[in-house]
All heavy atoms as an XYZ file, in Angstrom:
665
protein
N      15.427     38.161    -27.794
C      14.066     38.440    -28.153
C      13.307     37.069    -28.228
O      13.722     36.163    -28.918
C      13.985     39.102    -29.491
C      12.583     39.349    -29.991
S      12.568     40.946    -30.874
C      10.853     41.180    -30.944
N      12.251     36.980    -27.594
C      11.446     35.749    -27.492
C      10.523     35.686    -28.728
O       9.984     36.703    -29.177
C      10.621     35.689    -26.248
C      11.522     35.583    -24.983
C      10.673     35.749    -23.720
C      11.512     35.678    -22.457
N      12.598     36.691    -22.498
N      10.323     34.451    -29.187
C       9.434     34.312    -30.340
C       8.288     33.444    -29.913
O       8.359     32.577    -29.040
C      10.182     33.654    -31.529
O      10.574     32.352    -31.172
C      11.356     34.465    -31.993
N       7.127     33.665    -30.589
C       5.880     32.950    -30.311
C       6.034     31.535    -30.716
O       5.473     30.591    -30.050
C       4.706     33.669    -30.941
C       3.398     33.202    -30.469
C       2.317     34.191    -30.861
N       2.184     34.326    -32.230
C       1.266     33.726    -33.009
N       0.351     32.943    -32.510
N       1.216     33.924    -34.342
N       6.727     31.244    -31.813
C       6.870     29.895    -32.238
C       7.623     28.992    -31.285
O       7.214     27.880    -30.995
C       7.632     29.876    -33.651
C       6.845     30.633    -34.696
C       7.924     28.500    -34.072
C       5.470     29.975    -35.012
N       8.666     29.528    -30.690
C       9.417     28.749    -29.697
C       8.553     28.532    -28.450
O       8.509     27.435    -27.912
C      10.737     29.496    -29.300
C      11.387     28.808    -28.133
C      11.668     29.550    -30.483
N       7.758     29.523    -28.060
C       6.877     29.381    -26.901
C       5.855     28.339    -27.184
O       5.523     27.496    -26.354
C       6.267     30.763    -26.565
N       5.305     28.325    -28.393
C       4.323     27.319    -28.750
C       4.885     25.969    -28.836
O       4.232     24.987    -28.308
C       3.730     27.679    -30.145
C       2.715     28.785    -30.213
C       2.435     29.214    -31.688
C       1.374     28.324    -29.583
N       6.063     25.768    -29.375
C       6.707     24.447    -29.333
C       6.984     23.930    -27.926
O       6.735     22.750    -27.662
C       7.940     24.523    -30.201
C       7.809     24.652    -31.667
C       9.125     24.862    -32.400
C       7.066     23.429    -32.277
N       7.462     24.806    -27.127
C       7.727     24.441    -25.712
C       6.420     24.101    -24.992
O       6.340     23.145    -24.204
C       8.469     25.502    -24.955
C       9.939     25.670    -25.359
C      10.498     26.949    -24.678
C      10.743     24.488    -24.876
N       5.451     24.866    -25.244
C       4.090     24.621    -24.608
C       3.552     23.268    -25.116
O       2.955     22.573    -24.297
C       3.088     25.736    -24.918
N       3.692     22.964    -26.406
C       3.197     21.669    -26.929
C       3.907     20.471    -26.420
O       3.340     19.503    -25.989
C       3.172     21.736    -28.430
C       2.549     20.545    -29.038
C       3.226     19.463    -29.614
C       1.155     20.161    -29.127
N       2.380     18.526    -29.978
C       1.087     18.927    -29.731
C       0.070     20.818    -28.667
C      -0.162     18.324    -29.940
C      -1.172     20.251    -28.925
C      -1.301     19.020    -29.519
N       5.266     20.591    -26.469
C       6.091     19.350    -26.133
C       6.511     19.236    -24.683
O       6.678     18.158    -24.193
C       7.326     19.327    -27.069
C       7.018     19.035    -28.469
C       7.134     20.075    -29.448
C       6.584     17.811    -28.923
C       6.828     19.788    -30.751
C       6.247     17.553    -30.217
C       6.402     18.580    -31.182
N       6.630     20.303    -24.017
C       7.114     20.353    -22.590
C       6.154     21.081    -21.677
O       6.595     21.549    -20.579
C       8.519     20.884    -22.528
S       9.661     20.098    -23.599
N       4.940     21.361    -22.061
C       4.031     22.212    -21.308
C       3.676     21.643    -19.971
O       3.523     22.452    -19.005
N       3.642     20.336    -19.817
C       3.285     19.800    -18.506
C       4.383     20.038    -17.442
O       4.136     20.092    -16.301
C       2.908     18.294    -18.536
C       1.668     18.054    -19.315
C       4.076     17.497    -19.088
N       5.614     20.272    -17.965
C       6.674     20.583    -17.011
C       6.945     22.084    -16.880
O       7.775     22.528    -16.151
C       7.930     19.916    -17.482
C       7.922     18.386    -17.352
S       9.400     17.507    -17.924
C       9.147     17.556    -19.614
N       6.226     22.953    -17.692
C       6.323     24.322    -17.511
C       7.466     25.038    -18.158
O       7.794     26.148    -17.856
N       8.093     24.357    -19.117
C       9.324     24.962    -19.738
C       8.954     26.256    -20.534
O       9.743     27.176    -20.549
C       9.990     23.927    -20.712
C      10.648     22.786    -19.981
C      11.203     21.729    -20.725
C      10.817     22.819    -18.612
C      11.829     20.734    -20.059
C      11.475     21.773    -17.979
C      12.028     20.727    -18.691
N       7.739     26.244    -21.088
C       7.401     27.502    -21.775
C       7.221     28.676    -20.819
O       7.477     29.817    -21.181
C       6.121     27.305    -22.590
C       4.867     27.019    -21.859
N       4.731     25.774    -21.193
C       3.728     27.714    -21.589
C       3.492     25.809    -20.526
N       2.961     26.987    -20.857
N       6.801     28.341    -19.600
C       6.653     29.459    -18.600
C       8.070     30.008    -18.239
O       8.254     31.236    -18.108
C       6.013     28.890    -17.300
C       4.564     28.505    -17.598
O       4.258     27.324    -17.710
N       3.687     29.486    -17.758
N       9.066     29.136    -18.093
C      10.450     29.576    -17.853
C      10.905     30.425    -19.044
O      11.591     31.496    -18.845
C      11.379     28.395    -17.608
C      11.131     27.680    -16.332
C      10.743     26.385    -16.347
C      11.297     28.370    -15.087
C      10.506     25.728    -15.173
C      11.066     27.671    -13.890
C      10.697     26.353    -13.939
N      10.613     29.996    -20.225
C      11.064     30.764    -21.464
C      10.416     32.174    -21.487
O      11.076     33.144    -21.836
C      10.665     29.995    -22.693
C      10.992     30.621    -23.980
C      12.255     30.790    -24.473
C       9.981     31.161    -24.752
C      12.598     31.393    -25.604
C      10.230     31.797    -25.940
C      11.587     31.937    -26.374
O      11.862     32.553    -27.539
N       9.153     32.223    -21.013
C       8.457     33.497    -20.986
C       8.623     34.290    -19.715
O       7.930     35.237    -19.467
C       6.997     33.250    -21.314
C       6.635     32.626    -22.637
C       5.161     32.274    -22.709
C       7.028     33.533    -23.742
N       9.610     33.921    -18.909
C       9.922     34.537    -17.693
C       8.815     34.572    -16.660
O       8.726     35.378    -15.789
C      10.432     36.043    -17.846
C      11.777     36.064    -18.524
O      12.584     35.208    -18.319
N      12.010     37.115    -19.309
N       7.977     33.571    -16.712
C       6.943     33.352    -15.644
C       7.442     32.218    -14.793
O       6.861     31.144    -14.741
C       5.627     33.003    -16.369
C       4.470     32.951    -15.393
O       4.677     33.296    -14.204
O       3.402     32.540    -15.733
N       8.517     32.480    -14.036
C       9.184     31.479    -13.284
C       8.391     30.871    -12.176
O       8.471     29.684    -11.886
C      10.477     32.000    -12.740
C      11.509     32.407    -13.802
O      11.444     31.755    -14.910
N      12.286     33.364    -13.603
N       7.534     31.630    -11.545
C       6.703     31.201    -10.459
C       5.748     30.055    -10.928
O       5.719     28.968    -10.330
C       5.866     32.261     -9.792
C       5.133     31.929     -8.592
C       4.120     33.029     -8.240
C       4.375     33.496     -6.801
N       3.424     34.587     -6.457
N       5.044     30.307    -11.996
C       4.165     29.281    -12.632
C       4.962     28.096    -13.083
O       4.558     26.906    -12.923
C       3.384     29.879    -13.697
O       2.651     30.992    -13.268
C       2.350     28.868    -14.316
N       6.172     28.348    -13.649
C       7.039     27.250    -14.148
C       7.478     26.357    -13.057
O       7.417     25.143    -13.166
N       7.832     26.918    -11.914
C       8.226     26.078    -10.763
C       7.093     25.319    -10.211
O       7.269     24.084     -9.893
C       8.877     27.024     -9.661
C      10.211     27.593    -10.170
C       9.018     26.305     -8.355
C      10.775     28.640     -9.279
N       5.958     25.881    -10.192
C       4.749     25.177     -9.619
C       4.439     23.953    -10.564
O       4.247     22.884    -10.089
C       3.519     26.089     -9.537
C       3.752     27.108     -8.437
C       2.226     25.355     -9.331
C       2.721     28.253     -8.369
N       4.454     24.178    -11.840
C       4.163     23.078    -12.782
C       5.267     21.992    -12.668
O       4.932     20.810    -12.733
C       4.092     23.594    -14.235
C       2.806     24.337    -14.550
C       2.834     24.777    -15.981
C       1.576     25.539    -16.337
N       1.589     25.936    -17.743
N       6.501     22.397    -12.588
C       7.558     21.465    -12.531
C       7.450     20.585    -11.279
O       7.636     19.372    -11.357
C       8.919     22.169    -12.532
C      10.066     21.361    -12.852
C      10.246     20.818    -14.131
C      11.021     21.003    -11.872
C      11.379     19.995    -14.467
C      12.081     20.200    -12.171
C      12.243     19.684    -13.486
N       7.160     21.186    -10.142
C       7.029     20.420     -8.837
C       5.793     19.513     -8.928
O       5.875     18.361     -8.504
C       6.964     21.434     -7.709
C       8.350     22.079     -7.474
C       6.556     20.692     -6.448
C       8.368     23.236     -6.501
N       4.709     20.016     -9.446
C       3.479     19.214     -9.466
C       3.680     17.995    -10.418
O       3.282     16.922    -10.157
C       2.280     20.068     -9.954
C       1.097     19.160    -10.265
C       1.867     21.084     -8.872
N       4.480     18.282    -11.533
C       4.764     17.197    -12.455
C       5.501     16.122    -11.735
O       5.139     14.896    -11.851
C       5.537     17.703    -13.600
C       6.021     16.674    -14.574
C       5.172     16.101    -15.506
C       7.331     16.272    -14.555
C       5.572     15.111    -16.354
C       7.834     15.298    -15.404
C       6.938     14.649    -16.325
N       6.558     16.395    -11.048
C       7.379     15.386    -10.474
C       6.712     14.698     -9.251
O       6.822     13.488     -9.005
C       8.809     15.898     -9.992
C       9.560     16.063    -11.259
C       9.996     17.154    -11.858
C      10.068     14.962    -12.051
N      10.676     16.932    -12.995
C      10.777     15.574    -13.122
C      10.047     13.576    -12.065
C      11.404     14.829    -14.120
C      10.574     12.840    -13.037
C      11.321     13.418    -14.067
N       5.869     15.460     -8.528
C       5.089     14.805     -7.485
C       4.030     13.861     -8.092
O       3.830     12.742     -7.559
C       4.412     15.851     -6.573
C       5.447     16.606     -5.719
C       3.278     15.228     -5.684
C       4.869     17.803     -5.013
N       3.437     14.217     -9.175
C       2.437     13.364     -9.855
C       3.163     12.145    -10.408
O       2.576     11.099    -10.315
C       1.788     14.141    -10.997
O       1.078     15.262    -10.584
N       4.341     12.248    -11.000
C       5.079     11.100    -11.458
C       5.387     10.159    -10.263
O       5.239      8.935    -10.400
C       6.373     11.526    -12.184
C       6.022     12.255    -13.482
C       7.309     10.334    -12.496
C       5.337     11.446    -14.491
N       5.786     10.741     -9.139
C       6.191      9.893     -8.015
C       4.915      9.178     -7.414
O       5.127      8.111     -6.826
C       6.884     10.746     -6.983
N       3.771      9.755     -7.528
C       2.587      9.210     -6.953
C       1.696      8.415     -7.928
O       0.549      8.035     -7.577
C       1.788     10.233     -6.179
O       1.387     11.273     -7.130
C       2.494     10.843     -5.061
N       2.229      8.147     -9.095
C       1.423      7.369    -10.088
C       1.207      5.971     -9.584
O       0.152      5.388    -10.001
C       2.203      7.283    -11.400
C       1.894      8.434    -12.360
C       2.763      8.290    -13.562
C       0.451      8.483    -12.706
N       2.002      5.394     -8.724
C       1.828      4.068     -8.255
C       0.555      3.936     -7.474
O      -0.130      2.859     -7.615
C       3.070      3.652     -7.415
C       4.330      3.638     -8.200
C       2.838      2.303     -6.710
C       5.592      3.459     -7.476
N       0.151      4.933     -6.747
C      -1.069      4.822     -5.995
C      -2.200      5.625     -6.687
O      -3.180      5.967     -6.058
C      -0.870      5.349     -4.533
C      -0.243      6.744     -4.512
C      -0.031      4.379     -3.732
C      -0.083      7.350     -3.089
N      -2.075      5.951     -7.971
C      -3.016      6.593     -8.840
C      -3.360      7.965     -8.486
O      -4.223      8.579     -9.180
C      -4.274      5.710     -8.940
C      -4.048      4.350     -9.534
C      -4.075      3.214     -8.759
C      -3.758      4.278    -10.901
C      -3.827      2.012     -9.330
C      -3.477      3.016    -11.428
C      -3.546      1.886    -10.661
N      -2.847      8.581     -7.384
C      -3.105      9.958     -7.075
C      -2.432     10.839     -8.133
O      -3.008     11.948     -8.466
C      -2.610     10.297     -5.682
C      -3.446      9.543     -4.627
C      -2.625     11.772     -5.374
C      -2.923      9.616     -3.244
N      -1.354     10.405     -8.687
C      -0.643     11.229     -9.645
C      -1.426     11.450    -10.966
O      -1.157     12.398    -11.628
N      -2.398     10.602    -11.214
C      -3.216     10.794    -12.428
C      -3.941     12.107    -12.408
O      -4.103     12.775    -13.405
C      -4.169      9.654    -12.604
C      -3.536      8.312    -13.011
C      -4.614      7.256    -13.026
C      -2.823      8.399    -14.334
N      -4.388     12.466    -11.204
C      -5.100     13.788    -11.102
C      -4.276     14.928    -11.314
O      -4.608     15.934    -11.971
C      -5.800     13.878     -9.724
C      -6.813     12.868     -9.479
C      -6.606     11.891     -8.507
C      -8.052     12.829    -10.102
C      -7.579     10.861     -8.302
C      -9.010     11.928     -9.920
C      -8.759     10.911     -8.992
N      -3.020     14.905    -10.841
C      -2.064     15.950    -11.056
C      -1.651     16.014    -12.537
O      -1.598     17.146    -13.051
N      -1.435     14.916    -13.117
C      -1.031     14.933    -14.547
C      -2.256     15.363    -15.434
O      -2.022     16.115    -16.406
C      -0.584     13.512    -15.031
C       0.817     13.128    -14.488
C       1.083     11.669    -14.888
C       1.861     14.041    -14.933
N      -3.434     14.989    -15.084
C      -4.610     15.433    -15.865
C      -4.727     16.927    -15.767
O      -5.034     17.615    -16.766
C      -5.825     14.725    -15.382
N      -4.536     17.481    -14.605
C      -4.603     18.897    -14.312
C      -3.492     19.611    -15.175
O      -3.818     20.650    -15.865
C      -4.434     19.276    -12.894
O      -5.424     18.595    -12.154
C      -4.469     20.791    -12.665
N      -2.299     19.081    -15.182
C      -1.221     19.709    -15.965
C      -1.501     19.664    -17.451
O      -1.128     20.609    -18.182
C       0.088     19.047    -15.641
C       0.611     19.317    -14.237
C       1.882     18.447    -13.988
C       0.998     20.792    -14.078
N      -2.074     18.578    -17.945
C      -2.399     18.442    -19.361
C      -3.466     19.524    -19.725
O      -3.286     20.183    -20.788
C      -2.854     17.026    -19.725
C      -3.430     16.948    -21.147
C      -1.673     16.122    -19.601
N      -4.451     19.638    -18.928
C      -5.524     20.650    -19.265
C      -4.839     22.064    -19.261
O      -5.051     22.891    -20.155
C      -6.649     20.630    -18.248
C      -7.538     21.789    -18.393
C      -7.449     19.267    -18.487
N      -4.019     22.331    -18.254
C      -3.290     23.597    -18.171
C      -2.443     23.863    -19.365
O      -2.337     24.959    -19.935
C      -2.465     23.633    -16.878
C      -2.074     24.924    -16.346
C      -2.208     26.137    -16.864
C      -1.444     25.150    -15.022
N      -1.695     27.117    -16.057
C      -1.217     26.493    -14.899
C      -1.132     24.275    -14.009
C      -0.633     27.057    -13.780
C      -0.558     24.862    -12.895
C      -0.278     26.220    -12.746
N      -1.740     22.790    -19.822
C      -0.889     22.867    -21.056
C      -1.735     23.262    -22.254
O      -1.307     24.097    -23.035
C      -0.221     21.526    -21.236
C       0.515     21.400    -22.579
C       1.040     19.972    -22.844
O       0.625     19.061    -22.219
N       1.864     19.877    -23.861
N      -2.853     22.599    -22.406
C      -3.675     22.895    -23.611
C      -4.240     24.330    -23.567
O      -4.234     25.007    -24.528
C      -4.851     21.824    -23.660
C      -4.295     20.457    -23.970
C      -5.943     22.232    -24.725
C      -5.337     19.341    -23.774
N      -4.624     24.772    -22.424
C      -5.117     26.152    -22.278
C      -4.033     27.127    -22.613
O      -4.198     28.107    -23.318
C      -5.660     26.408    -20.829
C      -5.941     27.876    -20.607
C      -6.940     25.590    -20.612
N      -2.794     26.864    -22.106
C      -1.646     27.794    -22.411
C      -1.345     27.762    -23.829
O      -1.043     28.815    -24.469
C      -0.454     27.390    -21.622
C      -0.458     27.775    -20.153
O      -1.339     28.543    -19.776
O       0.442     27.378    -19.407
N      -1.412     26.589    -24.501
C      -1.095     26.525    -25.958
C      -2.097     27.252    -26.776
O      -1.709     27.979    -27.672
C      -1.048     25.002    -26.386
C      -0.716     24.858    -27.797
C       0.596     24.874    -28.234
C      -1.767     24.628    -28.728
C       0.860     24.749    -29.558
C      -1.456     24.470    -30.103
C      -0.144     24.549    -30.515
N      -3.426     27.061    -26.429
C      -4.439     27.784    -27.160
C      -4.308     29.281    -27.030
O      -4.472     30.042    -27.944
C      -5.824     27.238    -26.796
C      -6.017     25.836    -27.282
C      -6.944     28.096    -27.338
C      -7.272     25.111    -26.678
N      -3.990     29.676    -25.756
C      -3.873     31.094    -25.519
C      -2.708     31.722    -26.341
O      -2.879     32.774    -26.989
C      -3.576     31.345    -24.009
C      -3.420     32.794    -23.610
C      -3.143     32.955    -22.098
C      -1.691     32.620    -21.904
N      -1.259     32.923    -20.516
N      -1.591     30.984    -26.405
C      -0.435     31.470    -27.233
C      -0.742     31.404    -28.704
O      -0.362     32.254    -29.487
C       0.823     30.656    -26.936
C       1.512     30.912    -25.517
C       2.484     29.853    -25.269
C       2.106     32.267    -25.515
N      -1.415     30.407    -29.147
C      -1.732     30.165    -30.553
C      -2.734     31.294    -31.056
O      -2.634     31.716    -32.241
C      -2.358     28.792    -30.807
N      -3.627     31.748    -30.237
C      -4.628     32.763    -30.644
C      -4.095     34.167    -30.457
O      -4.780     35.103    -30.832
C      -5.876     32.583    -29.878
C      -6.649     31.338    -30.332
O      -6.585     30.972    -31.485
N      -7.380     30.725    -29.403
N      -2.952     34.331    -29.887
C      -2.351     35.615    -29.637
C      -1.681     36.186    -30.950
O      -1.003     35.384    -31.652
C      -1.269     35.501    -28.531
C      -0.820     36.751    -27.922
S       0.390     36.373    -26.586
C      -0.700     35.759    -25.360
N      -1.862     37.376    -31.198
C      -1.108     38.003    -32.351
C       0.289     38.265    -31.984
O       0.638     38.287    -30.757
C      -1.810     39.349    -32.820
O      -1.659     40.248    -31.747
C      -3.246     39.110    -33.188
N       1.165     38.509    -33.032
C       2.555     38.789    -32.717
C       2.689     40.082    -31.921
O       3.535     40.213    -31.088
C       3.340     38.854    -34.007
C       3.553     37.490    -34.621
O       3.583     36.492    -33.891
O       3.748     37.435    -35.817
N       1.859     41.028    -32.212
C       1.905     42.314    -31.441
C       1.576     42.103    -29.977
O       2.215     42.667    -29.076
C       0.964     43.344    -32.085
C       1.307     43.821    -33.439
C       0.967     42.856    -34.579
O      -0.011     42.060    -34.349
O       1.605     42.880    -35.601
N       0.500     41.329    -29.695
C       0.165     41.016    -28.347
C       1.262     40.285    -27.622
O       1.539     40.578    -26.457
C      -1.165     40.210    -28.291
C      -2.368     40.997    -28.697
C      -3.547     40.082    -28.817
O      -3.451     38.854    -29.087
O      -4.708     40.519    -28.660
N       1.797     39.314    -28.332
C       2.936     38.555    -27.748
C       4.104     39.406    -27.412
O       4.655     39.428    -26.283
C       3.389     37.451    -28.667
C       4.465     36.578    -28.151
C       4.167     35.499    -27.345
C       5.824     36.849    -28.449
C       5.213     34.691    -26.828
C       6.830     36.058    -27.946
C       6.529     34.977    -27.085
N       4.486     40.246    -28.354
C       5.641     41.195    -28.071
C       5.363     42.165    -26.957
O       6.229     42.443    -26.169
C       6.004     41.933    -29.391
C       6.614     41.071    -30.392
O       7.359     40.145    -30.076
N       6.450     41.323    -31.630
N       4.096     42.649    -26.860
C       3.753     43.554    -25.834
C       3.819     42.916    -24.475
O       4.272     43.528    -23.469
C       2.345     44.075    -26.052
C       1.894     45.201    -25.091
C       0.518     45.692    -25.383
C       0.079     46.691    -24.431
N      -1.347     47.133    -24.701
N       3.440     41.607    -24.371
C       3.492     40.972    -23.089
C       4.836     40.372    -22.709
O       5.223     40.464    -21.541
C       2.487     39.745    -23.085
C       1.000     40.092    -23.047
C       0.174     38.858    -23.254
C       0.683     40.679    -21.660
N       5.568     39.833    -23.621
C       6.775     39.108    -23.299
C       8.087     39.712    -23.795
O       9.204     39.190    -23.406
C       6.603     37.634    -23.791
C       5.428     37.004    -23.282
C       4.383     36.592    -24.091
C       5.353     36.679    -21.886
C       3.214     35.961    -23.544
C       4.255     36.041    -21.354
C       3.211     35.664    -22.228
O       2.120     35.063    -21.619
N       8.048     40.678    -24.661
C       9.280     41.310    -25.153
C       9.324     42.726    -24.779
O       9.294     43.652    -25.570
C       9.438     41.110    -26.678
C       9.707     39.721    -27.094
O      10.502     39.085    -26.446
N       9.081     39.297    -28.184
N       9.451     43.018    -23.473
C       9.421     44.389    -22.998
C      10.767     45.089    -23.102
O      11.767     44.442    -22.930
C       8.948     44.402    -21.551
C       7.568     43.875    -21.444
C       7.147     43.828    -19.996
C       5.719     43.240    -19.900
N       5.234     42.969    -18.607
């Protein structure tokens, strides 16, 4: 059984890498975030990676806020089927 607290902690600390998405069985989004993260890290030398990382940080904040504002009933309905 998945808990909202674990999802929130993963979203806060590892959200740019998509670990909370893997935890919530949203593997497609998690893979996309993970790949974009590593491509952004690899391209930081030419500053293109900053755009990817900035996008991931915004995406992380949105996911965190969405999970934080969700009630336990809504969370269970969506992720504990």
